[in-house]
VMD Tcl script that draws the C-alpha trace (Angstrom):
set ca {
  {100.59 108.78 78.23}
  {102.65 110.05 80.99}
  {105.68 107.65 82.04}
  {105.03 105.14 84.62}
  {106.10 106.51 88.08}
  {108.73 105.24 90.45}
  {106.93 103.49 93.21}
  {109.97 102.29 95.18}
  {109.88 104.76 97.86}
  {106.04 105.58 97.64}
  {104.45 105.98 101.17}
  {100.93 104.30 100.93}
  {98.13 105.31 103.03}
  {94.39 104.26 103.63}
  {91.67 106.80 103.92}
  {90.37 107.40 107.29}
  {86.88 106.39 106.25}
  {88.03 102.90 105.56}
  {87.42 101.74 109.27}
  {87.42 97.96 109.91}
  {85.40 96.65 106.84}
  {87.38 93.49 106.30}
  {90.17 94.93 104.08}
  {88.01 96.44 101.35}
  {90.22 99.38 100.88}
  {92.17 101.43 98.43}
  {95.65 102.85 99.29}
  {96.82 105.93 97.62}
  {100.45 107.45 97.40}
  {100.59 111.18 97.35}
  {104.36 111.15 97.87}
  {104.84 110.33 94.07}
  {105.58 113.62 92.22}
  {102.89 114.33 89.56}
  {100.95 111.16 90.15}
  {98.28 109.74 92.60}
  {98.97 105.90 92.49}
  {96.20 103.75 93.72}
  {96.11 100.11 94.74}
  {93.82 97.56 96.46}
  {95.12 97.13 99.98}
  {94.57 93.25 99.94}
  {96.93 93.04 97.21}
  {99.12 95.76 98.34}
  {102.80 94.13 97.88}
  {102.09 92.33 94.80}
  {98.98 93.49 93.04}
  {98.61 96.02 90.29}
  {98.70 99.85 90.59}
  {96.69 102.57 88.65}
  {99.09 105.60 88.16}
  {96.40 108.44 87.97}
  {98.01 111.73 87.05}
  {97.15 114.33 89.44}
  {94.51 116.14 87.32}
  {92.89 112.84 86.32}
  {92.57 111.69 90.01}
  {90.98 115.22 90.87}
  {88.37 114.46 88.29}
  {87.87 110.88 89.27}
  {87.26 111.96 92.87}
  {85.10 115.11 92.04}
  {82.93 112.84 89.92}
  {82.41 110.37 93.07}
  {81.48 113.02 95.42}
  {78.14 113.15 96.93}
  {75.98 116.32 95.77}
}
mol new
graphics top color blue
foreach p $ca { graphics top sphere $p radius 0.5 }
foreach p [lrange $ca 0 end-1] q [lrange $ca 1 end] { graphics top cylinder $p $q radius 0.2 }
display resetview
């Protein structure tokens, strides 16, 4: 298992597809080398983070893509 990334300087962003849906969004930090950390925007500063590796994030997003 890869080490936990340092997220102290991570720049978090929401998808442009998030819109105004009451805060039901994920935030992604692509500024973290080798990782694609994801968190719930409603719990941004105090909630858990899932630290996907870049390859795992690519597989995850590809699996969600519509055919």
